[in-house]
Biotite code that builds the C-alpha atoms (Angstrom):
import biotite.structure as struc

atoms = struc.array([
    struc.Atom([-2.488, -12.336, -21.634], chain_id="A", res_id=1, res_name="MET", atom_name="CA", element="C"),
    struc.Atom([-0.520, -13.482, -18.598], chain_id="A", res_id=2, res_name="VAL", atom_name="CA", element="C"),
    struc.Atom([-3.049, -11.880, -16.246], chain_id="A", res_id=3, res_name="ALA", atom_name="CA", element="C"),
    struc.Atom([-5.946, -13.463, -18.124], chain_id="A", res_id=4, res_name="GLY", atom_name="CA", element="C"),
    struc.Atom([-4.321, -16.896, -17.990], chain_id="A", res_id=5, res_name="THR", atom_name="CA", element="C"),
    struc.Atom([-3.665, -16.475, -14.276], chain_id="A", res_id=6, res_name="LEU", atom_name="CA", element="C"),
    struc.Atom([-7.289, -15.487, -13.728], chain_id="A", res_id=7, res_name="GLY", atom_name="CA", element="C"),
    struc.Atom([-8.578, -18.581, -15.542], chain_id="A", res_id=8, res_name="MET", atom_name="CA", element="C"),
    struc.Atom([-6.250, -20.851, -13.559], chain_id="A", res_id=9, res_name="LEU", atom_name="CA", element="C"),
    struc.Atom([-7.303, -19.256, -10.270], chain_id="A", res_id=10, res_name="THR", atom_name="CA", element="C"),
    struc.Atom([-10.984, -19.592, -11.146], chain_id="A", res_id=11, res_name="LEU", atom_name="CA", element="C"),
    struc.Atom([-10.435, -23.242, -12.058], chain_id="A", res_id=12, res_name="THR", atom_name="CA", element="C"),
    struc.Atom([-8.687, -23.905, -8.737], chain_id="A", res_id=13, res_name="ILE", atom_name="CA", element="C"),
    struc.Atom([-11.485, -22.196, -6.806], chain_id="A", res_id=14, res_name="ALA", atom_name="CA", element="C"),
    struc.Atom([-14.280, -24.111, -8.555], chain_id="A", res_id=15, res_name="ILE", atom_name="CA", element="C"),
    struc.Atom([-12.423, -27.423, -8.377], chain_id="A", res_id=16, res_name="TRP", atom_name="CA", element="C"),
    struc.Atom([-11.701, -26.970, -4.680], chain_id="A", res_id=17, res_name="THR", atom_name="CA", element="C"),
    struc.Atom([-15.317, -26.089, -3.909], chain_id="A", res_id=18, res_name="LEU", atom_name="CA", element="C"),
    struc.Atom([-16.511, -29.212, -5.735], chain_id="A", res_id=19, res_name="LEU", atom_name="CA", element="C"),
    struc.Atom([-14.086, -31.878, -4.472], chain_id="A", res_id=20, res_name="VAL", atom_name="CA", element="C"),
    struc.Atom([-12.393, -30.611, -1.292], chain_id="A", res_id=21, res_name="GLU", atom_name="CA", element="C"),
    struc.Atom([-13.854, -31.776, 2.033], chain_id="A", res_id=22, res_name="LYS", atom_name="CA", element="C"),
    struc.Atom([-11.861, -29.409, 4.227], chain_id="A", res_id=23, res_name="ARG", atom_name="CA", element="C"),
    struc.Atom([-14.037, -26.337, 4.683], chain_id="A", res_id=24, res_name="ARG", atom_name="CA", element="C"),
    struc.Atom([-11.164, -24.032, 5.617], chain_id="A", res_id=25, res_name="TRP", atom_name="CA", element="C"),
    struc.Atom([-9.342, -24.978, 2.396], chain_id="A", res_id=26, res_name="LEU", atom_name="CA", element="C"),
    struc.Atom([-12.449, -24.196, 0.349], chain_id="A", res_id=27, res_name="ARG", atom_name="CA", element="C"),
    struc.Atom([-12.518, -20.768, 1.961], chain_id="A", res_id=28, res_name="TRP", atom_name="CA", element="C"),
    struc.Atom([-8.820, -20.341, 1.204], chain_id="A", res_id=29, res_name="LEU", atom_name="CA", element="C"),
    struc.Atom([-9.462, -21.057, -2.468], chain_id="A", res_id=30, res_name="ALA", atom_name="CA", element="C"),
    struc.Atom([-12.257, -18.484, -2.475], chain_id="A", res_id=31, res_name="VAL", atom_name="CA", element="C"),
    struc.Atom([-9.862, -16.067, -0.780], chain_id="A", res_id=32, res_name="GLY", atom_name="CA", element="C"),
    struc.Atom([-7.341, -16.646, -3.573], chain_id="A", res_id=33, res_name="ALA", atom_name="CA", element="C"),
    struc.Atom([-9.980, -15.760, -6.156], chain_id="A", res_id=34, res_name="MET", atom_name="CA", element="C"),
    struc.Atom([-11.000, -12.625, -4.233], chain_id="A", res_id=35, res_name="CYS", atom_name="CA", element="C"),
    struc.Atom([-7.362, -11.598, -3.879], chain_id="A", res_id=36, res_name="THR", atom_name="CA", element="C"),
    struc.Atom([-6.874, -11.979, -7.634], chain_id="A", res_id=37, res_name="PHE", atom_name="CA", element="C"),
    struc.Atom([-9.935, -9.826, -8.306], chain_id="A", res_id=38, res_name="ILE", atom_name="CA", element="C"),
    struc.Atom([-8.588, -7.182, -5.924], chain_id="A", res_id=39, res_name="ALA", atom_name="CA", element="C"),
    struc.Atom([-5.223, -7.373, -7.667], chain_id="A", res_id=40, res_name="GLN", atom_name="CA", element="C"),
    struc.Atom([-6.805, -6.915, -11.087], chain_id="A", res_id=41, res_name="ALA", atom_name="CA", element="C"),
    struc.Atom([-8.851, -3.970, -9.814], chain_id="A", res_id=42, res_name="THR", atom_name="CA", element="C"),
    struc.Atom([-5.777, -2.303, -8.335], chain_id="A", res_id=43, res_name="LEU", atom_name="CA", element="C"),
    struc.Atom([-3.910, -2.915, -11.595], chain_id="A", res_id=44, res_name="GLY", atom_name="CA", element="C"),
    struc.Atom([-6.607, -1.147, -13.573], chain_id="A", res_id=45, res_name="GLY", atom_name="CA", element="C"),
    struc.Atom([-6.687, 1.737, -11.111], chain_id="A", res_id=46, res_name="MET", atom_name="CA", element="C"),
    struc.Atom([-2.896, 2.000, -11.277], chain_id="A", res_id=47, res_name="THR", atom_name="CA", element="C"),
    struc.Atom([-3.071, 2.590, -15.025], chain_id="A", res_id=48, res_name="VAL", atom_name="CA", element="C"),
    struc.Atom([-6.157, 4.820, -14.793], chain_id="A", res_id=49, res_name="LEU", atom_name="CA", element="C"),
    struc.Atom([-4.657, 7.156, -12.189], chain_id="A", res_id=50, res_name="PHE", atom_name="CA", element="C"),
    struc.Atom([-1.150, 7.188, -13.733], chain_id="A", res_id=51, res_name="PHE", atom_name="CA", element="C"),
    struc.Atom([0.611, 5.044, -11.113], chain_id="A", res_id=52, res_name="GLN", atom_name="CA", element="C"),
    struc.Atom([0.416, 6.999, -7.834], chain_id="A", res_id=53, res_name="PRO", atom_name="CA", element="C"),
    struc.Atom([2.951, 5.561, -5.352], chain_id="A", res_id=54, res_name="PRO", atom_name="CA", element="C"),
    struc.Atom([0.438, 4.362, -2.750], chain_id="A", res_id=55, res_name="TRP", atom_name="CA", element="C"),
    struc.Atom([-1.700, 2.604, -5.369], chain_id="A", res_id=56, res_name="LEU", atom_name="CA", element="C"),
    struc.Atom([1.255, 0.971, -7.113], chain_id="A", res_id=57, res_name="SER", atom_name="CA", element="C"),
    struc.Atom([2.566, -0.214, -3.744], chain_id="A", res_id=58, res_name="THR", atom_name="CA", element="C"),
    struc.Atom([-0.830, -1.699, -2.832], chain_id="A", res_id=59, res_name="ALA", atom_name="CA", element="C"),
    struc.Atom([-0.857, -3.424, -6.217], chain_id="A", res_id=60, res_name="HIS", atom_name="CA", element="C"),
    struc.Atom([2.538, -5.018, -5.494], chain_id="A", res_id=61, res_name="ALA", atom_name="CA", element="C"),
    struc.Atom([1.582, -6.004, -1.944], chain_id="A", res_id=62, res_name="THR", atom_name="CA", element="C"),
    struc.Atom([-1.658, -7.715, -2.943], chain_id="A", res_id=63, res_name="VAL", atom_name="CA", element="C"),
    struc.Atom([0.191, -9.523, -5.746], chain_id="A", res_id=64, res_name="ALA", atom_name="CA", element="C"),
    struc.Atom([2.636, -11.109, -3.324], chain_id="A", res_id=65, res_name="GLN", atom_name="CA", element="C"),
    struc.Atom([-0.218, -11.925, -0.940], chain_id="A", res_id=66, res_name="THR", atom_name="CA", element="C"),
    struc.Atom([-1.942, -13.809, -3.748], chain_id="A", res_id=67, res_name="PHE", atom_name="CA", element="C"),
    struc.Atom([1.303, -15.637, -4.489], chain_id="A", res_id=68, res_name="PHE", atom_name="CA", element="C"),
    struc.Atom([1.595, -16.729, -0.849], chain_id="A", res_id=69, res_name="CYS", atom_name="CA", element="C"),
    struc.Atom([-2.004, -17.989, -0.836], chain_id="A", res_id=70, res_name="ILE", atom_name="CA", element="C"),
    struc.Atom([-1.382, -19.958, -4.040], chain_id="A", res_id=71, res_name="ALA", atom_name="CA", element="C"),
    struc.Atom([1.753, -21.529, -2.547], chain_id="A", res_id=72, res_name="VAL", atom_name="CA", element="C"),
    struc.Atom([-0.173, -22.411, 0.631], chain_id="A", res_id=73, res_name="ALA", atom_name="CA", element="C"),
    struc.Atom([-2.923, -24.102, -1.414], chain_id="A", res_id=74, res_name="ILE", atom_name="CA", element="C"),
    struc.Atom([-0.276, -26.119, -3.267], chain_id="A", res_id=75, res_name="ALA", atom_name="CA", element="C"),
    struc.Atom([1.203, -27.162, 0.083], chain_id="A", res_id=76, res_name="LEU", atom_name="CA", element="C"),
    struc.Atom([-2.134, -28.135, 1.644], chain_id="A", res_id=77, res_name="PHE", atom_name="CA", element="C"),
    struc.Atom([-3.248, -30.180, -1.376], chain_id="A", res_id=78, res_name="THR", atom_name="CA", element="C"),
    struc.Atom([0.066, -31.990, -1.797], chain_id="A", res_id=79, res_name="GLY", atom_name="CA", element="C"),
    struc.Atom([0.176, -35.738, -1.289], chain_id="A", res_id=80, res_name="ARG", atom_name="CA", element="C"),
    struc.Atom([2.839, -35.463, 1.411], chain_id="A", res_id=81, res_name="LYS", atom_name="CA", element="C"),
    struc.Atom([0.701, -33.083, 3.509], chain_id="A", res_id=82, res_name="TRP", atom_name="CA", element="C"),
    struc.Atom([-2.336, -35.372, 3.273], chain_id="A", res_id=83, res_name="ILE", atom_name="CA", element="C"),
    struc.Atom([-0.673, -38.770, 3.698], chain_id="A", res_id=84, res_name="GLU", atom_name="CA", element="C"),
    struc.Atom([2.234, -38.171, 6.075], chain_id="A", res_id=85, res_name="GLU", atom_name="CA", element="C"),
    struc.Atom([2.060, -38.592, 9.811], chain_id="A", res_id=86, res_name="GLN", atom_name="CA", element="C"),
    struc.Atom([3.509, -35.301, 11.097], chain_id="A", res_id=87, res_name="PRO", atom_name="CA", element="C"),
    struc.Atom([6.518, -35.526, 13.384], chain_id="A", res_id=88, res_name="GLN", atom_name="CA", element="C"),
    struc.Atom([5.679, -33.316, 16.362], chain_id="A", res_id=89, res_name="VAL", atom_name="CA", element="C"),
    struc.Atom([8.033, -31.759, 18.887], chain_id="A", res_id=90, res_name="GLU", atom_name="CA", element="C"),
    struc.Atom([6.797, -29.257, 21.474], chain_id="A", res_id=91, res_name="LEU", atom_name="CA", element="C"),
    struc.Atom([8.490, -25.866, 21.632], chain_id="A", res_id=92, res_name="ASP", atom_name="CA", element="C"),
    struc.Atom([9.027, -24.513, 25.155], chain_id="A", res_id=93, res_name="SER", atom_name="CA", element="C"),
    struc.Atom([11.439, -21.715, 24.211], chain_id="A", res_id=94, res_name="ARG", atom_name="CA", element="C"),
    struc.Atom([10.595, -18.029, 24.384], chain_id="A", res_id=95, res_name="ARG", atom_name="CA", element="C"),
    struc.Atom([10.025, -16.565, 21.939], chain_id="A", res_id=96, res_name="PRO", atom_name="CA", element="C"),
    struc.Atom([8.711, -19.665, 20.233], chain_id="A", res_id=97, res_name="SER", atom_name="CA", element="C"),
    struc.Atom([9.777, -20.575, 16.719], chain_id="A", res_id=98, res_name="LEU", atom_name="CA", element="C"),
    struc.Atom([6.218, -20.021, 15.512], chain_id="A", res_id=99, res_name="PHE", atom_name="CA", element="C"),
    struc.Atom([6.311, -16.488, 16.933], chain_id="A", res_id=100, res_name="THR", atom_name="CA", element="C"),
    struc.Atom([9.583, -15.884, 15.102], chain_id="A", res_id=101, res_name="LEU", atom_name="CA", element="C"),
    struc.Atom([8.083, -17.058, 11.806], chain_id="A", res_id=102, res_name="THR", atom_name="CA", element="C"),
    struc.Atom([5.129, -14.701, 12.249], chain_id="A", res_id=103, res_name="LEU", atom_name="CA", element="C"),
    struc.Atom([7.511, -11.854, 13.077], chain_id="A", res_id=104, res_name="LEU", atom_name="CA", element="C"),
    struc.Atom([9.571, -12.708, 9.986], chain_id="A", res_id=105, res_name="SER", atom_name="CA", element="C"),
    struc.Atom([6.463, -12.539, 7.815], chain_id="A", res_id=106, res_name="THR", atom_name="CA", element="C"),
    struc.Atom([5.504, -9.195, 9.343], chain_id="A", res_id=107, res_name="PHE", atom_name="CA", element="C"),
    struc.Atom([8.883, -7.518, 8.813], chain_id="A", res_id=108, res_name="VAL", atom_name="CA", element="C"),
    struc.Atom([8.953, -8.827, 5.242], chain_id="A", res_id=109, res_name="LEU", atom_name="CA", element="C"),
    struc.Atom([5.568, -7.217, 4.574], chain_id="A", res_id=110, res_name="TYR", atom_name="CA", element="C"),
    struc.Atom([6.853, -3.933, 6.003], chain_id="A", res_id=111, res_name="VAL", atom_name="CA", element="C"),
    struc.Atom([9.907, -4.246, 3.772], chain_id="A", res_id=112, res_name="GLN", atom_name="CA", element="C"),
    struc.Atom([7.664, -4.959, 0.790], chain_id="A", res_id=113, res_name="LEU", atom_name="CA", element="C"),
    struc.Atom([5.646, -1.789, 1.409], chain_id="A", res_id=114, res_name="ILE", atom_name="CA", element="C"),
    struc.Atom([8.734, 0.373, 1.955], chain_id="A", res_id=115, res_name="LEU", atom_name="CA", element="C"),
    struc.Atom([10.373, -1.038, -1.161], chain_id="A", res_id=116, res_name="GLY", atom_name="CA", element="C"),
    struc.Atom([7.270, -0.399, -3.253], chain_id="A", res_id=117, res_name="GLY", atom_name="CA", element="C"),
    struc.Atom([7.004, 3.190, -2.043], chain_id="A", res_id=118, res_name="MET", atom_name="CA", element="C"),
    struc.Atom([10.688, 3.798, -2.839], chain_id="A", res_id=119, res_name="PHE", atom_name="CA", element="C"),
    struc.Atom([10.493, 2.098, -6.236], chain_id="A", res_id=120, res_name="ARG", atom_name="CA", element="C"),
    struc.Atom([7.473, 4.169, -7.232], chain_id="A", res_id=121, res_name="HIS", atom_name="CA", element="C"),
    struc.Atom([8.977, 7.434, -5.934], chain_id="A", res_id=122, res_name="HIS", atom_name="CA", element="C"),
    struc.Atom([6.733, 7.742, -2.887], chain_id="A", res_id=123, res_name="GLY", atom_name="CA", element="C"),
    struc.Atom([9.534, 8.033, -0.322], chain_id="A", res_id=124, res_name="MET", atom_name="CA", element="C"),
    struc.Atom([13.297, 8.078, 0.018], chain_id="A", res_id=125, res_name="SER", atom_name="CA", element="C"),
    struc.Atom([15.459, 4.958, -0.093], chain_id="A", res_id=126, res_name="TRP", atom_name="CA", element="C"),
    struc.Atom([16.705, 5.039, 3.518], chain_id="A", res_id=127, res_name="TRP", atom_name="CA", element="C"),
    struc.Atom([13.608, 3.537, 5.292], chain_id="A", res_id=128, res_name="PRO", atom_name="CA", element="C"),
    struc.Atom([13.805, 0.511, 2.993], chain_id="A", res_id=129, res_name="HIS", atom_name="CA", element="C"),
    struc.Atom([17.545, 0.107, 3.537], chain_id="A", res_id=130, res_name="VAL", atom_name="CA", element="C"),
    struc.Atom([17.258, 0.665, 7.294], chain_id="A", res_id=131, res_name="LEU", atom_name="CA", element="C"),
    struc.Atom([14.489, -1.907, 7.661], chain_id="A", res_id=132, res_name="ASN", atom_name="CA", element="C"),
    struc.Atom([16.569, -4.420, 5.701], chain_id="A", res_id=133, res_name="SER", atom_name="CA", element="C"),
    struc.Atom([18.829, -4.668, 8.746], chain_id="A", res_id=134, res_name="VAL", atom_name="CA", element="C"),
    struc.Atom([15.826, -5.683, 10.869], chain_id="A", res_id=135, res_name="THR", atom_name="CA", element="C"),
    struc.Atom([14.684, -8.149, 8.218], chain_id="A", res_id=136, res_name="VAL", atom_name="CA", element="C"),
    struc.Atom([18.123, -9.746, 7.998], chain_id="A", res_id=137, res_name="ALA", atom_name="CA", element="C"),
    struc.Atom([18.381, -10.085, 11.778], chain_id="A", res_id=138, res_name="PHE", atom_name="CA", element="C"),
    struc.Atom([14.890, -11.530, 12.333], chain_id="A", res_id=139, res_name="VAL", atom_name="CA", element="C"),
    struc.Atom([15.026, -13.968, 9.409], chain_id="A", res_id=140, res_name="LEU", atom_name="CA", element="C"),
    struc.Atom([18.534, -15.135, 10.287], chain_id="A", res_id=141, res_name="ALA", atom_name="CA", element="C"),
    struc.Atom([17.445, -15.659, 13.904], chain_id="A", res_id=142, res_name="TRP", atom_name="CA", element="C"),
    struc.Atom([14.426, -17.667, 12.754], chain_id="A", res_id=143, res_name="THR", atom_name="CA", element="C"),
    struc.Atom([16.367, -19.783, 10.271], chain_id="A", res_id=144, res_name="ALA", atom_name="CA", element="C"),
    struc.Atom([19.239, -20.536, 12.658], chain_id="A", res_id=145, res_name="VAL", atom_name="CA", element="C"),
    struc.Atom([16.791, -21.521, 15.420], chain_id="A", res_id=146, res_name="ARG", atom_name="CA", element="C"),
    struc.Atom([14.895, -23.837, 13.058], chain_id="A", res_id=147, res_name="ALA", atom_name="CA", element="C"),
    struc.Atom([18.029, -25.445, 11.602], chain_id="A", res_id=148, res_name="ILE", atom_name="CA", element="C"),
    struc.Atom([19.930, -25.849, 14.850], chain_id="A", res_id=149, res_name="SER", atom_name="CA", element="C"),
    struc.Atom([17.106, -26.998, 17.141], chain_id="A", res_id=150, res_name="VAL", atom_name="CA", element="C"),
    struc.Atom([14.772, -28.886, 14.786], chain_id="A", res_id=151, res_name="TYR", atom_name="CA", element="C"),
    struc.Atom([17.194, -30.290, 12.217], chain_id="A", res_id=152, res_name="SER", atom_name="CA", element="C"),
    struc.Atom([15.623, -33.742, 12.597], chain_id="A", res_id=153, res_name="GLN", atom_name="CA", element="C"),
    struc.Atom([12.292, -32.472, 11.203], chain_id="A", res_id=154, res_name="ILE", atom_name="CA", element="C"),
    struc.Atom([12.709, -32.249, 7.432], chain_id="A", res_id=155, res_name="ASP", atom_name="CA", element="C"),
    struc.Atom([9.548, -30.206, 6.929], chain_id="A", res_id=156, res_name="ALA", atom_name="CA", element="C"),
    struc.Atom([11.021, -27.454, 9.140], chain_id="A", res_id=157, res_name="VAL", atom_name="CA", element="C"),
    struc.Atom([14.712, -27.731, 8.269], chain_id="A", res_id=158, res_name="ARG", atom_name="CA", element="C"),
    struc.Atom([14.329, -27.581, 4.476], chain_id="A", res_id=159, res_name="ARG", atom_name="CA", element="C"),
    struc.Atom([12.294, -24.344, 4.179], chain_id="A", res_id=160, res_name="PRO", atom_name="CA", element="C"),
    struc.Atom([14.544, -22.782, 6.827], chain_id="A", res_id=161, res_name="ALA", atom_name="CA", element="C"),
    struc.Atom([17.629, -23.544, 4.717], chain_id="A", res_id=162, res_name="ILE", atom_name="CA", element="C"),
    struc.Atom([15.901, -22.205, 1.604], chain_id="A", res_id=163, res_name="VAL", atom_name="CA", element="C"),
    struc.Atom([14.834, -19.076, 3.486], chain_id="A", res_id=164, res_name="MET", atom_name="CA", element="C"),
    struc.Atom([18.369, -18.410, 4.698], chain_id="A", res_id=165, res_name="LEU", atom_name="CA", element="C"),
    struc.Atom([19.779, -18.949, 1.196], chain_id="A", res_id=166, res_name="SER", atom_name="CA", element="C"),
    struc.Atom([17.192, -16.630, -0.348], chain_id="A", res_id=167, res_name="LEU", atom_name="CA", element="C"),
    struc.Atom([17.909, -14.024, 2.332], chain_id="A", res_id=168, res_name="LEU", atom_name="CA", element="C"),
    struc.Atom([21.600, -13.943, 1.420], chain_id="A", res_id=169, res_name="ILE", atom_name="CA", element="C"),
    struc.Atom([20.722, -13.757, -2.295], chain_id="A", res_id=170, res_name="THR", atom_name="CA", element="C"),
    struc.Atom([18.201, -10.997, -1.639], chain_id="A", res_id=171, res_name="GLN", atom_name="CA", element="C"),
    struc.Atom([20.693, -8.893, 0.285], chain_id="A", res_id=172, res_name="LEU", atom_name="CA", element="C"),
    struc.Atom([23.170, -9.145, -2.595], chain_id="A", res_id=173, res_name="CYS", atom_name="CA", element="C"),
    struc.Atom([20.481, -8.263, -5.140], chain_id="A", res_id=174, res_name="LEU", atom_name="CA", element="C"),
    struc.Atom([19.332, -5.376, -2.957], chain_id="A", res_id=175, res_name="GLY", atom_name="CA", element="C"),
    struc.Atom([22.850, -3.977, -2.872], chain_id="A", res_id=176, res_name="PHE", atom_name="CA", element="C"),
    struc.Atom([23.080, -4.315, -6.668], chain_id="A", res_id=177, res_name="THR", atom_name="CA", element="C"),
    struc.Atom([19.698, -2.656, -7.161], chain_id="A", res_id=178, res_name="ALA", atom_name="CA", element="C"),
    struc.Atom([20.748, 0.177, -4.854], chain_id="A", res_id=179, res_name="PHE", atom_name="CA", element="C"),
    struc.Atom([23.934, 0.772, -6.830], chain_id="A", res_id=180, res_name="LEU", atom_name="CA", element="C"),
    struc.Atom([22.233, 0.712, -10.229], chain_id="A", res_id=181, res_name="THR", atom_name="CA", element="C"),
    struc.Atom([19.249, 2.851, -9.171], chain_id="A", res_id=182, res_name="ARG", atom_name="CA", element="C"),
    struc.Atom([20.595, 5.283, -6.556], chain_id="A", res_id=183, res_name="VAL", atom_name="CA", element="C"),
    struc.Atom([24.366, 5.457, -6.889], chain_id="A", res_id=184, res_name="ALA", atom_name="CA", element="C"),
    struc.Atom([24.821, 5.094, -10.653], chain_id="A", res_id=185, res_name="TRP", atom_name="CA", element="C"),
    struc.Atom([21.459, 5.704, -12.303], chain_id="A", res_id=186, res_name="GLY", atom_name="CA", element="C"),
    struc.Atom([19.853, 8.564, -10.402], chain_id="A", res_id=187, res_name="LYS", atom_name="CA", element="C"),
    struc.Atom([20.573, 11.109, -13.156], chain_id="A", res_id=188, res_name="ASP", atom_name="CA", element="C"),
    struc.Atom([19.703, 8.931, -16.164], chain_id="A", res_id=189, res_name="THR", atom_name="CA", element="C"),
    struc.Atom([16.805, 9.992, -18.368], chain_id="A", res_id=190, res_name="ALA", atom_name="CA", element="C"),
    struc.Atom([15.623, 6.400, -18.853], chain_id="A", res_id=191, res_name="GLN", atom_name="CA", element="C"),
    struc.Atom([16.130, 3.315, -16.663], chain_id="A", res_id=192, res_name="PRO", atom_name="CA", element="C"),
    struc.Atom([19.238, 1.432, -17.704], chain_id="A", res_id=193, res_name="GLU", atom_name="CA", element="C"),
    struc.Atom([19.104, -2.263, -18.576], chain_id="A", res_id=194, res_name="PHE", atom_name="CA", element="C"),
    struc.Atom([21.174, -3.295, -15.546], chain_id="A", res_id=195, res_name="LEU", atom_name="CA", element="C"),
    struc.Atom([18.863, -1.290, -13.284], chain_id="A", res_id=196, res_name="MET", atom_name="CA", element="C"),
    struc.Atom([15.810, -3.068, -14.705], chain_id="A", res_id=197, res_name="ILE", atom_name="CA", element="C"),
    struc.Atom([17.358, -6.530, -14.394], chain_id="A", res_id=198, res_name="VAL", atom_name="CA", element="C"),
    struc.Atom([18.558, -5.999, -10.823], chain_id="A", res_id=199, res_name="SER", atom_name="CA", element="C"),
    struc.Atom([15.238, -4.494, -9.718], chain_id="A", res_id=200, res_name="THR", atom_name="CA", element="C"),
    struc.Atom([13.129, -7.270, -11.263], chain_id="A", res_id=201, res_name="VAL", atom_name="CA", element="C"),
    struc.Atom([15.388, -9.944, -9.767], chain_id="A", res_id=202, res_name="ALA", atom_name="CA", element="C"),
    struc.Atom([15.234, -8.211, -6.377], chain_id="A", res_id=203, res_name="HIS", atom_name="CA", element="C"),
    struc.Atom([11.419, -8.136, -6.445], chain_id="A", res_id=204, res_name="VAL", atom_name="CA", element="C"),
    struc.Atom([11.146, -11.743, -7.676], chain_id="A", res_id=205, res_name="ALA", atom_name="CA", element="C"),
    struc.Atom([13.487, -13.161, -5.033], chain_id="A", res_id=206, res_name="VAL", atom_name="CA", element="C"),
    struc.Atom([11.657, -11.067, -2.437], chain_id="A", res_id=207, res_name="GLY", atom_name="CA", element="C"),
    struc.Atom([8.402, -12.785, -3.416], chain_id="A", res_id=208, res_name="ALA", atom_name="CA", element="C"),
    struc.Atom([10.062, -16.196, -3.142], chain_id="A", res_id=209, res_name="LEU", atom_name="CA", element="C"),
    struc.Atom([11.486, -15.243, 0.254], chain_id="A", res_id=210, res_name="LEU", atom_name="CA", element="C"),
    struc.Atom([8.068, -14.167, 1.550], chain_id="A", res_id=211, res_name="LEU", atom_name="CA", element="C"),
    struc.Atom([6.382, -17.335, 0.278], chain_id="A", res_id=212, res_name="ALA", atom_name="CA", element="C"),
    struc.Atom([9.112, -19.528, 1.780], chain_id="A", res_id=213, res_name="THR", atom_name="CA", element="C"),
    struc.Atom([8.689, -17.788, 5.124], chain_id="A", res_id=214, res_name="THR", atom_name="CA", element="C"),
    struc.Atom([4.947, -18.450, 4.999], chain_id="A", res_id=215, res_name="VAL", atom_name="CA", element="C"),
    struc.Atom([5.614, -22.125, 4.225], chain_id="A", res_id=216, res_name="VAL", atom_name="CA", element="C"),
    struc.Atom([8.020, -22.304, 7.164], chain_id="A", res_id=217, res_name="LEU", atom_name="CA", element="C"),
    struc.Atom([5.396, -20.740, 9.455], chain_id="A", res_id=218, res_name="ALA", atom_name="CA", element="C"),
    struc.Atom([2.825, -23.324, 8.338], chain_id="A", res_id=219, res_name="ILE", atom_name="CA", element="C"),
    struc.Atom([5.220, -26.229, 8.842], chain_id="A", res_id=220, res_name="GLN", atom_name="CA", element="C"),
    struc.Atom([6.263, -24.949, 12.268], chain_id="A", res_id=221, res_name="VAL", atom_name="CA", element="C"),
    struc.Atom([2.611, -24.595, 13.252], chain_id="A", res_id=222, res_name="TRP", atom_name="CA", element="C"),
    struc.Atom([2.090, -28.238, 12.261], chain_id="A", res_id=223, res_name="ARG", atom_name="CA", element="C"),
    struc.Atom([5.273, -29.862, 13.532], chain_id="A", res_id=224, res_name="HIS", atom_name="CA", element="C"),
    struc.Atom([6.482, -27.612, 16.373], chain_id="A", res_id=225, res_name="VAL", atom_name="CA", element="C"),
    struc.Atom([3.473, -26.483, 18.419], chain_id="A", res_id=226, res_name="PRO", atom_name="CA", element="C"),
    struc.Atom([3.948, -24.240, 21.417], chain_id="A", res_id=227, res_name="ILE", atom_name="CA", element="C"),
    struc.Atom([4.110, -26.066, 24.762], chain_id="A", res_id=228, res_name="ALA", atom_name="CA", element="C"),
    struc.Atom([1.820, -24.358, 27.271], chain_id="A", res_id=229, res_name="PHE", atom_name="CA", element="C"),
    struc.Atom([2.573, -24.799, 30.968], chain_id="A", res_id=230, res_name="GLU", atom_name="CA", element="C"),
    struc.Atom([-0.193, -26.432, 32.966], chain_id="A", res_id=231, res_name="GLU", atom_name="CA", element="C"),
    struc.Atom([-0.058, -24.002, 35.830], chain_id="A", res_id=232, res_name="ARG", atom_name="CA", element="C"),
    struc.Atom([-3.482, -24.775, 37.317], chain_id="A", res_id=233, res_name="VAL", atom_name="CA", element="C"),
    struc.Atom([-2.972, -28.554, 37.756], chain_id="A", res_id=234, res_name="PRO", atom_name="CA", element="C"),
    struc.Atom([0.474, -27.937, 39.252], chain_id="A", res_id=235, res_name="GLN", atom_name="CA", element="C"),
    struc.Atom([-0.989, -25.459, 41.717], chain_id="A", res_id=236, res_name="ALA", atom_name="CA", element="C"),
    struc.Atom([-3.681, -27.970, 42.670], chain_id="A", res_id=237, res_name="GLN", atom_name="CA", element="C"),
    struc.Atom([-1.075, -30.691, 43.206], chain_id="A", res_id=238, res_name="GLN", atom_name="CA", element="C"),
    struc.Atom([0.936, -28.357, 45.424], chain_id="A", res_id=239, res_name="GLY", atom_name="CA", element="C"),
    struc.Atom([-2.131, -27.564, 47.486], chain_id="A", res_id=240, res_name="ALA", atom_name="CA", element="C"),
    struc.Atom([-2.982, -31.258, 47.865], chain_id="A", res_id=241, res_name="SER", atom_name="CA", element="C"),
    struc.Atom([0.557, -32.084, 48.975], chain_id="A", res_id=242, res_name="ALA", atom_name="CA", element="C"),
    struc.Atom([0.451, -29.330, 51.550], chain_id="A", res_id=243, res_name="ALA", atom_name="CA", element="C"),
])
């Protein structure tokens, strides 16, 4: 019932966007959301049909969070603030740029999502997921601290960065709890214990929120903090003229 309701809502968004939206790229994004939902439903059916193989269950989880990120992006792009506000722009001359850091954060989160899905569905051991969490924590903390400390005057960048850092801390605590309940305490249980289920579901849910927030931050950085490219050719020409 939940999946059917989600499908109807996604179809409504896609049709409505195609009819009233003037931005072509946003119309394509709405179509992409519908296609991602169809792929998610197909993978869900295959997961049940083939008795939940690890790789298929992990793909199912990954596509689900991708759809969630697309839905959040559509909500951002169609919001009144995005359409009506005059964006405050500040060029970024640092290396690596903040936009590069947001893309790297999204990438390591996707890797973590895949590793976590494979571990959760008994496709691999727990240590790759735990080891990569160190990389995730470092990259996301680096990104958030850079955004908060350097671009604190831009609300559209500062706010998602603060939320991302808060969710990261929460996610690390939930990950530790899920590890204890699943690996340390519940590895020999015949059935999953209630605390294991609650901690795992919360860990996955906050992970989805963290990924979506990181995507929002990347979009806002792309809009408000573009990369400053050096004009090397004009400078070289000026030097030649002066000589």
